[in-house]
N, C-alpha and C positions, 0 to 999 in steps of 0.2 A: 642571475636570477631575474625573472620577469619583474620589471619595475611596477610598483603598485599603481602608477598613473596610466600605464599603457595597456593592460590586458584587454580591456573592453574594445580597444581599437584594432587589435591584432586579428588578421583573418583566420579562418579555420585551418588553413594549411600555409606553411611558410617555406621559403626557399632556404638553402644553406646560408646565403648571405644575410637574410633577415634574422635567422636564428643567431648568427654570429654578431649581429649589430649591437650597439649599446642599448637599444630598447629591449633586448632579450638577454643573451648570455654575456655580451661584451667580451668576446674571445675571437680568436682567428677562425677563418673558414676551415683551415686545416684541423683545428681542434674539433670542430663539429664533424668533419669527415672521419676523424679517428673514433669519435663516439659512435658513429654509425657503423664503422668497420668492426669495432669491438662488440657490437650488438647492444650497446648501452642505450642507444637512441634509435627507435624504429624509423625507417624512412621508406619512401615509396617512389618508384620510378614512374614518371608520366611521359610516355613517348620515349624516343631514343636518348634524349639528353637531360630532360628536366627531372630533378629530384625534389620531392616535397616532404616536409615533416609536419605531421598533424599537431596542432597546438595542444591538444589534450595529451598526446604522447610526450611532448616537451614538459608540460606541467606535471605529468606522472613521474618523471625521473627526478624531479626536484624533491629533496627531503632535507630536514634540518641536520646540521652537523652535530654529532655527539662527541663526548669526551673519548669514547672508544675510537671513533673515526680519527680524531686528532692524535691519539696515542699510536695507532697503526701507521699513520702518515709520518710521524716523527721517528719511527723505527724503535718504539718502546721507551724513548726518553721521556722524562717527566714533562707533563703538560702544564 
């Protein structure tokens, strides 16, 4: 999740590496690429190689985890 101290300093669009960094999602670049491939995270190609993610799209996919989310992730076991 975007750290509370950083959002004001993030640019309007981010690279895959910036989204994966500890300042944003703190995950691997491959995880970000999988989110894009699944359609969970919109991304935009700029030129032949550069891929950018809009900060507002990144913020839009973030939502609080609910008990239902936890139950479905645990395969129905008690949470």
